[in-house]
N, C-alpha and C positions, 0 to 999 in steps of 0.2 A: 375361473373353478370355485372362487369363493360362495360364490351366491348359487353354484348347481348345487355344492355340500350343503351349504344350508337347508337349499327346499328342499333335500331331501328328507334331513332331520326333519321339517315340518310334517311332511307324508308320514314320516315315525308318528310321529307326536297325535297328527291327523285320528289312528286309528282308535288310540285310547276316547279321546277328546270330542271328535263325534257319539261313542257311548256317553258322553257324559252329558250331552249335548241333547238327548234322546230324551231323558229325564225330566227336560225343560216342563213337559205337560204336568208333571207330575206334581212339582215345585211352585207355577206359578199363580198365585190369584187374581183375580178380575179385580180385586178392588185393594192391590196392596199400593202402596205410598212408601217412593225409593229418592234418593239423591239421587241417585244413579240412573234411576229412566224418568220418561216423560212422555208421554204419548203425542202425537204432532204428525203432520199431512207428510211429512217431511225429514226423516230422523238423521243425526250424523252424531255421528259415532265419537266415542271418547277415551284416551287412554293416556292413565295418571298411576306414578306409580306413589300410591299413597300410602303405603308400607314396603318403601325400598327393602331388598333379601342385602345385607351388607355383605355376607359371604354365600360363598355358594353353596348348595343344597345337596346334599347326596340322597338318591332314593334307594331302596333294594326291591322294590315294584314300581309298577310304570304307575304313577298319579298326580293328579294334578297338583300343583302347587294351593297351599291353604294361604294369602298375602296378609289373613288378618291378623296370623299370628306371630306377625315382626312387629317392633315400630312402627309408631307410625311419624310419619315426618309433615309437620308443618307445613313450612313450607309448601309442599307438593297439593296437600287438601285447600291450600287457599286457593289454587291455578285450578282445582277441582271445581273450588265454589266460584270458582269467576267465568268458568264455563256456564256451570246453571244462570249465572244471573245473568250473563250476556245473552242467552237464548231467551229467559224472560221480558230483559228491556228489548229484545228484535220482538220476540211475540207482542208486546204492547205499542211497537211503532206502528202507525198510521202511514206511513211513507214506506217501509220498506217489507216487503212482502206484505202489503194490505189483502187480508181476510184469506192468506194462510199460514197455517199455525208449525213451527218448528218443534222437534221432540229432540231426544237423544238417548244415545245406550251408552254408558259410561262402565270404565272396567279399570279396578284396581292393578295397572299393569306393572307387576313390581318385581318379577323375576324378568331378566335378560332374555334366556331359554325356555322357560317351562308356562306362557301364559299364552297358550294358542287356544284353550276353549273361547275364551273371549272373542279372538281375532274370526273364530271362524262364526261365532253367532251373528257378528256384521256384514261376513260377505256371506252368511247363507240365504236362500230364498224356500221361505216355509220349511225351515230345518233342515234344507238340503245343499248343496252343496254342487251345482252342474254346468259343466263346460257350457262354453259359447259354440252355438251353433246357429247357421241360417235360420230366421224367424224363431230370433230366442225372443220368445214373447213375457216370461215372468223377469221381474227386475226388483232386485232390495229394495227396502225403501231407504236404507244408510243410501243417503248421495255424497260422503265425503265422509273424512274423518280425522278427527286432529291429532298430536300427539306422537308417539311414547313422548316420555322424557328425553332419554340415553341415545346416543347414536349408535350406539350399539343394540337397544332391543330396535330403536328402528330400522337398521342393516335387517337383523335377524323376521321383522312382520312384514315389509317392504314390500320383498316380490309377491307377497299373497293378494297384496291392493294392485301394484302394478299391473299386473297381470288381468285383470280386468276393467283397468285404467280409473281406480275407483279414487277419487282426487285425496291424496294425504299433504293436510296444510300442517307442519309440525308445528312446535311454538322452542322447542328449545334443542332440538338434533343440529348439531352445528359444524360434523363432521365436512371435510369435503368432496369425500366420495359424491355426496348426494346430487352436487352440481354436474353431474355427468350424465345426462338425460337418456343418452343409449339406453341406462340401467335404469335409471331411476324416473322413464317416463310424467308418471303421473305424482312424484314429488315436489311439495313447494312448503317455503315453510316462510316465516315469520321473524326468527331470528336469524340474527348473523350467522354465517359460518366462519369456523375458525381464524378462517387468516385474514378476519377484519378484527378479530381480537389482537389475533398476536402482531399485528397491524402497529396495534393502538400500545401494545406491550414494548413494540422493540420503541418508537416515537417515546414512549418514556424512560427506557433506558440511554436514548442519543441523548434527549433534552438534558437527565442528570450528570452524563459523561460517565455511565457505569457498562466500563469494556468487557470486566472479567463476571460469566455467571453461571450460576448454576442452574440445570432446567430441570425438576421435578414433574412428572406426568403419571399420570394414572395408565396400568397398566389394561386398556381397552381402547375401544376406538375412537374415543374424542382423546384420550389424551395420546397416546400415538400420531394423532394425525394431526395434531398440536406441535407435537418434535418435529415430525418433519416438514411443517410448514416453515417454523421457527429455525432448522437448521438452512433450510432455502432462503429464506429471509434475508439472514445475518450474514450471510456470503460475501454481499460487494458492500460490507459496515465493516465497522473497525470492532465489533463487538463479537467475545471470542466465545464461547459456551466449551467453559472451564470441565463442567460434568454437568453428566447426565443421568437418573435412572429412575426407572419403570416402579411405582410402587403400585402393592397388593397387600392381600391379608397377613402374608408372610416376609412381608418385607423385614430387615432388621435395619432400625432405625439410629443407631447405635454406630454403624459402621457408615453407613449414610454420612451423617453428620463428622466424624471420626474424618470418611475422605474429604468432603468441603471443607474443612479447620486445615487437611493438609494441603488443597492448593489454595490457602490464604483467599476464598470467596468470601464475598459481603455481603453481594446481594444472590437469593434466590428468589427463582421464579417459580410458582406453584399452579401445575395446570394441569386442574383433578376435579372432581366432585366431591363434597363435602365428607364424603365416607371415609376418605381417604385423609384429607386432611386432616380431622378432626384427630387421630391416632398420633400424626407428622406431628402437629403441634403439640400433644402433649408430652411427645419425648421429647422436643426442646428443650419444652419447662423443665419436664424432670431430669433430664441431662443437663440444664444448665448453660445452654446456649444463646450465649448473648451477641449484640453490636450487628445484626443480621439486616437484612431490608428483604421484605418477601414480599414478592411483586404475586398480588391474586388476582385469578380470571376470573370470569366474571360468573362462574358457579361457584362460586361461595367469598366470595368481596365483600356483599351485602347482607352473610349470615348474621343474624342477631345474638345466638349465643355466644359464639366463641370470642368477640370482641370481651364479653363480661371474663375470663376465664382468668382465674387466681393465676397470677405472676406474668400473664402475657403481655405486660408491658415490660418486662425482664427480657425478652427475647433478642429485641429492637423494636424497628419499625415496617407498619405493614401500611404498604401502598395498593390499590388496585386495579380495576377495568371491571367497570358494572356496567349494566342494563340501565336506561334513566328511570325513573322512577315516576311513571305517570301515574299521578290518580285519574283517578277511574269513578266520577262524580255516581252517586248512589249507591256505589261499593259496600261502603259502610252500612249504610243503611239495611240493606240486604242483609251483611251476616247479623247484624244485631237483634235484624227482624225474623228471622229464619224460625221456626220453632222448631230444634231439633230433638227435642226428649219424642214430638210425634212423628220425627222423619227417622227416628235409626229404631225402635220397636223392635220385633221380635226378628230373631234372625229367620226364621220359619216365612214372615211375609216378604221375604226376598228372592230374586227370578231366577240369580245366578250364581255361579260360581263366582267369587271375589268381587261379587257386587254386596261388602258386609264390612261392618266395620263396627266399635263400638263407641260411637260419636258422643253420648253424656257425661264423658270425662273433659270436654274438651269445652273452653269457654269462648265466648268471639271475641272476647280483646284477644285473647292467646291467638285466636284466628288471625285478626285483621292485624296484629302488630308483626306476625309471622314475616319472613322473608319475602319481599317482594316482585325481588326478577323473575322475567321470565310472564307476573301476569301484566303487562299492555300484552304480550306475545299471543297468550290465550285471548284475549279480549280483540285484539286484532284478528288472528286468526277465523275466528268464528262469522264476523265481522265479512271477514273476504266472501267465507261459505257464501254465506248469508245474501251477499248483492250478487254472488256471481251464478244462485238461484234464482235472483230477483229477475236480472236480466234474461235467464234460462225460459224462464216463465212468463216472459214479456210484459213483464208489470207496467203499470203504467194508468194515470189516474186512477187510483184508488183502487184496481183491480188486478189481477193473473190470468192466466188462460189455466183451468182446472180439468181440461181434457184430455191432457197433452199427457205422455210418457216418457218422464225424465230418465235419463240415462248418466251413471255418474261420469262416462266420457264427455256430454254436453255441458257438463256443469265446471269438467276442469276445462273445458274450451273458454271457455266462459270465465275463472279463475285467473287463468296465464292474460286477460285482457285487463285483467282490475285496475281501477284507478278511481280512487274517490278518497273522501278527507273523512279523516275518524281522529279527534280532538286533537286537530290543530296538524296531522302527520298526513302526509300524502301518498295512501299507501297502494302498491303496484310493486310488480315483479319483473324484474330483467328474463331475460333469455334461459337464466337457467336455475328459474324458481327461487332465485336466490331475491332477499327484500332489497327493492329498491328507497327506500328509507330509515330515517332511524339516526340516529349518534348513539355515544359511549359516552361515561363519565370517568373520570377522573376520581378514584377517594383515598382516603387518608382513616385511619382506624385512630382516634383522638382518644385522649387518654378518660372520656367519659363513657368510651365501651362504642360510641356510634360509627359508622362510618358515614363521615364529611366529606361533601363533593366539595376538591378543588380545583378540577381542569373538565376539560371537555375534549372532544374529537367529536366535529362532524363530519358524515360523508358525504352530503348531501347540499346544495348542491356541489359542495368542491370539498376537498379536505381542510379540514381547520383545526388546528389541535393548539390546545392554550394549559398553560398549568399555573397556577399562582402561587408558587413556590414557600412565600413568608407565611401559609399558613399550615404548614406541616411540620410539625413539630418533633425532629428527628433524636435520635436515640445519640446524636454526635452535638451534645449541648448547642443543636439551634445549627450547627455546620452540615451543608451535604455531603451523606455518606461517600467514601472512593472506593472503588472498585477495580483495580487493574492489574492485572499480571506482574506486570511492571511499570513504575514509573515513567512516567513521558521524558523522551530525551529533551534536555535542554538545546537550544536554538546553534544551530550546526553538528549537531551529534547525529551518526545514523543510527537505526536500528538494528540490530543484527540477529539474527534467528535467535531463541534460544528452550530448543523443544519443538511440537507439534504445533502448537500456538503460534498465532503471527502476533498475540496481543503478550507474549513471553518473550521478551527480549533482553540484550544488552547495549549500550550505547557506549561508540566508540564514535572520537572526534575527525570528523574529515581531513584530511589533510592537505599542505598548501598544495596547489594546482587543481583540486576538487571544490568541489558545492555541494548541497543539501538541497532539494524542494522536494521540503515535507508533501506539501500538496500533487507531486505527481507520482513519487516513489521515495519514501522516507527510509525504502533500507538500502542505497546504494549512492555511495559517495560519484560525482558525477564530473570526469574530469573537466578541465574550463576545456576550451576550444583551442585554435593556435591564434596566439596573440592577445590571449587574455591572460589574466590569472588571479589565483585567490589565496588568502592567509588560511591559515588553521582554523578551521568550524565557522566556514565563508557558506553564506545563502545565496549568494552569486558570484558572478566572475566581473572585473574588471581592464579595462583595455590597459596592455602593457606598455608604459612609454620607448621610443622609439628612440636610441640612442646611437649616434657616430659623431665622430670628429670632421666638424664642417671645417673648410676651405677657411673658415674667418674666425675658428678660434686663434686663441691669443696665441699660445705652443704652437701653431698649426701652423701661421704666421711667419712665426720669430724661425723654426726650422726650414721653413723654404726660401724665405729672406738667405738662411745662412748657409743652405746648399746653393744662393746664386754665388754668393761672397766666395762658394768654394771654387763654384768654376770661374769665376774673373779672376781667383787667386792661382788655378791654374794655368790659365790662360795668360798670367803675367809671368808665372814660372817657366812657360814654354819659351815664352817672346826673351826672357832675359838668356835663358838657356841658350837658344837658338844666335844669341848676339857671342854669346862667351862660349860657342860650342866645343870650342880646340884649346879653350884652357884645360889647365889638370884637374882644376874641381868639377866641373860637366863631366870629364873622361872615367875619372875617379866615380863616381855618382851612377856609374852607367851609359854613359853618351847616348846613342838613340835609342835605347832601353828605357832612358828618362823619357821620352817622350810617348812614352806608349803607354807609361803605367799613367804620365796625367793623363792621356787621352781616357782610360780604363777607370780611374778616378770621377771624371766628369761626366764619363757615361753609367754609372755607378750611382751616381748621383742621380737618376729619374727615377731612379726607387722612389727616393722621398716623395714624392707629391702623389705619389697613388696610395698614399696610407689614409690619408683627408679625402673628405665627402664622402659619402653613398655606393656600397663598395656596388662591383657589376663586373658581370665577366670578364673582361678586358683588363680593369683597374685591377681587378685580383692577380691575374697575369703580369701584370707588370708592375705589382708591388713586388715581386720574386723574383723573376727573370733578368731583370739586367744587373743586379749584384749580386746574381749565385754567377752569371756566367760572367761578366768586367772583372768582379772580382778576383774570380779564379787567374782571370791574366795577370792582374797585379799579384798574385801570391805566387804566380810561377814563377813572373819577373824576381821578384825580393828570394825565392828558392835559388834561383841559378845565378843573382847576383851574389848571395850569400857564399854560395859554392864557387863562384870566383875569385871570391876573393879568399877562402881559404886553400883555395886550389892553386896561386900564384903566390901567397908566402909560406904554406907547408907543403901542400903537395907536390908544386913541380920538383922538388930537388929528390922529392923520396922516390915518385911515380912521373918518372917521364916520360912512360910514352903515354898513360895515362892524358898526361897535358899537352901532349902532342897530337892525340889525337880527338879532344876536346874542341884544340884552336884548329885544326884541321878541315873539322866537319862543322864549326858552328854549333858544338853543342845545346849555348844556352838556347839557340833560336829552334835548335829541334824539341828542348825540352819543352820549351813555351807554348808551339804550336801542337804540340801533341797533348797537353793538359787542357788549352782548349780545347781542343777536337771531342776530347774525350768527355767534357762537360759539358760541352755543346748539346754534341749525342744524346749524351743522359738525360739533360731535359728535356730535349725531344722526346726521347721513348717516357718519361715520366709524364711529360704535358701530354699527349697522344693515350695515356691509359688513364689519366685523373687528372685534371688541369686544375689548379684553383678556382674554388665557385662563389660566389656570395653563400655566407650562410647566419643565421638567423640566433644566436647565442642565447637563448632559454634557462639554461641549467645550473646556471651559479647566482640567478638574479630576477627571484618569483616576480619584482612586478614591470622588470625591465625587459626589452630585445635589442642587445647588441650588436650591432649590425657588422659581420665581420667576414675573412675568408676564412674557406674550409680548404684545409690541405693534407694532402693523404700521404701521410707518413713515410708508407711502401714506395712511394713516386718519386718521394723526393730525400730518402735517406740517402741513396749513393751518392746524389750531386751536395750535400752538405757531408754526405764522409770525403769525397775528394777534398770538399775544402778546407777540412780538418785535417787531410795528409799534407797537404801541400804547407798547410800554418806548423804543421809539426815538424818538417822537415826543416823549413825556412829556422824554426826558435833555433833547432840542434846545430845547422851548421853556420847562423849566427853567434850564436854562441861559443861553438871554439874558436870565432876568430876576435873574441871578445879584449884579448891583448896584444890588438895589432897598437901601428903606431897611433897616437894621438889623431891628429891630424886626417890620418888616413883612412882612420877606423868608420867606415860606412858599418859591419858589421855591430857594433855598438850600437845604431842611430837603429839600425833594423830589430835588433831585441829589444830597446826600449819599444818599440811602436809595436812590437808583437806580444809586448809584456801589457800594456796600455790597451789593445787589440781584446787577448783574455780578460784583463779584468773590466772593462767596459760589456762583454756577453754573459760575462758571470753574472755581472749586477744583473744585466736585464730577464736571467732567467731566473735566477731568486727571485725579481718583481712578480715575471709571470705563472711564478707558482703562486705567487700570495695574492697579487691582485687580479682579477677576471672582469675591470668595468673599461671604458668604452676608449681609456686616457691609457691601457695598455699600446694601443696604435702609435699613439705619440713619443713612448717609451723606446717602442720599437725603429718607428724613425726616427728617433735619436740615438742609438743606440748604431743603424748605417750611417747617420751621416758622422758620427762620433770613429768608427771603423774609417772612414775616407777622411776626418782629416787627422787621425793620428798617424801617417803615413805624409800625410804634406805638410802638418809642423812640424813631425822631428827625424823627417828624412830631408826634406826637399828646403827649408825653410834656415838651416842652418848655412847652408852650402849659399845660400843665396846673402845672405849677410856677410861670408867670407869674399863670396864674389864684388858685392857694393863695399864692403865698408870695411876690409882686410886686403886688397889685390895683392900685395906682399906676401899672403902666403897663398897666392892663386899663381906661384911660377914653379919651373919647371924644375929650379935649382933646391927650392925649397924642399918640395917634395923629395925630391934623390937624396936631400941630406935624410931625410927623416927614413927613406927607408934602410941605407949605408949605418946610422945610428942601430934600426932593428936587428940589421941582418949582421953586426957586429957582437949584441947583447945576444942572438943564438949561439953563434957559434962558441962565445966564452962558456 
């Protein structure tokens, strides 16, 4: 659509431009001599903006632009002279186009949109523009065109040449749109496209670790294309464009710099022609903008005047990308030998509009010393056309075919196949018409006002980039300037975005159990896998140490031996009680119930052995099941035993019916059976719902895995509650009988045992809250063993001592005397 609109504009201008061209015969002199025109067998068109228009011109009526009214550009005039020199050099060659003379028709193409008279002259045949038809015989003597300078100029005029497939070999138009051959089928260029320039600029930024930049571009096809390519190129890098602005003749430079300073940007990329760069740098000097790095595109990096501006050294350091300066042999002599006074002559001698200027004020030294950028590209463009024409005419052996009609599309076909060597450069084009040769230089504006080469970027045969940092004199006292929105995070910190740019972030340390891998993802603290750990601020995880209490542990060995001793003591007490079964001491201790208690204490001790070794599903079940079940039976026995003691001595006389019922229905065994059955049922339901299972404890110790068993609190709470209930009832009944006869007072023994039991588990609960290591299992086993020993040592052992060492106290008479004495005490 854009091309169509522009083509419509071209037709609009054609109406008055052709009228001007019809006056050609009135202004042409056969003896005219001009730098813009040279007769030859074949003509090459040239478009150079010798007098570039800096601001858009507005007309009140249709008229052709007068380029000579604008200031002259020495660097562009130098390119213009390069074309003239190249054509002359080719004409003097005996190997290239032998016996064929090249001529040229050059126009001062100073405006983006108002220079069509010259274009129509190049594509016209005998003053007329005729459409191509079958049998079309007339052909223009212009076989190819070079230029124009800017991308916008080329975009505007290229469709006119593309329609007739007239080769257009540009020496500087770098917009990426020209690589699309559907729209620009006969467009080729010797200048590198913007993508190459941006590639070098990005490599400079990466080399110096500049991550936070501003991008100022001209508000035209060249600058906007560069901005688009830059955005695309930095997407997969750590570079962020914090600010961008298109420059034009109405730009508010004060506000631009205010914004750049507000964003704390130290590196400014200026991708713009010199016409916009000069007022930008003037404003920077005037506004006292300091401590910046200016990255210049190839359109102004080799400018001769800007580095010499007063005050420029205060704005910072200028580095840039430039086309390498290739000395052209003989060009200096050509400039100094030109009879400029004769060529300037009178205006009336010139052939067409925009082929006039006042060259008398130019010195040879000024012309040769002007910015040499793109001069080699002009030189190589003309040689590429000449070689293509040479091949089209099938030149060889000192002669060419003279009787053939050369159409521009024939030259185009040979241009695409170009492959020749020129000043040690292999000139050829790729499938997009872009150059397959050349390199870039990295330059630095030194204190002498010169663009000093400090590096290079070679594209062919493979990318090769290098910068000599030591040759750059930075404004920061020799240190490479820093340009970052946020300083890089220390090791072990993650970048948390702060705003819309990835370059702006805050640093947060990765907590325990996580790590940061900045090469893969600098923004996320990754959790360590199971079985690994990390300290705060880690960059990797370490394997956790697996801990459990092995059977060979010293504490485990002592507890297991103590459990075996407990079993032995229980067996010994059982034998002793069996031998003395009918004695008062054994009968007062509970008689047959003593054997049930001793058996349950022995079976409860089985739990101790399952606290050690690596936990399994079975060991986790047997770690708790024997103790909970059989210790319940023990407590039930002591509950009924305590109740019987109180009942005999205190309740029997006051509640004879209760005592009678208790004795008749064997109440003690009924309570024991019911309590045991309830506990067994609770354990069966709880373990069926969620049995204890192995569990890796990783919460309390970041560098360890403590192997333990996980108990469902909901599934076991009822069993534990029953134990507590029995323990409470036992304590109440035993405490009620604390004043019974001394030698007959099992209640005191039971009370003391229960106090030890309670203190043991209070101590263990305290340790369980304060300590979470593997030895909590040892303490748990010790608490279980202590609970078992408390009944054995403080309930059964005193009775064993009486049986063995004090037999006189184990008689019926002795016990009857104690009971009678206690009865008298109560009755008084």
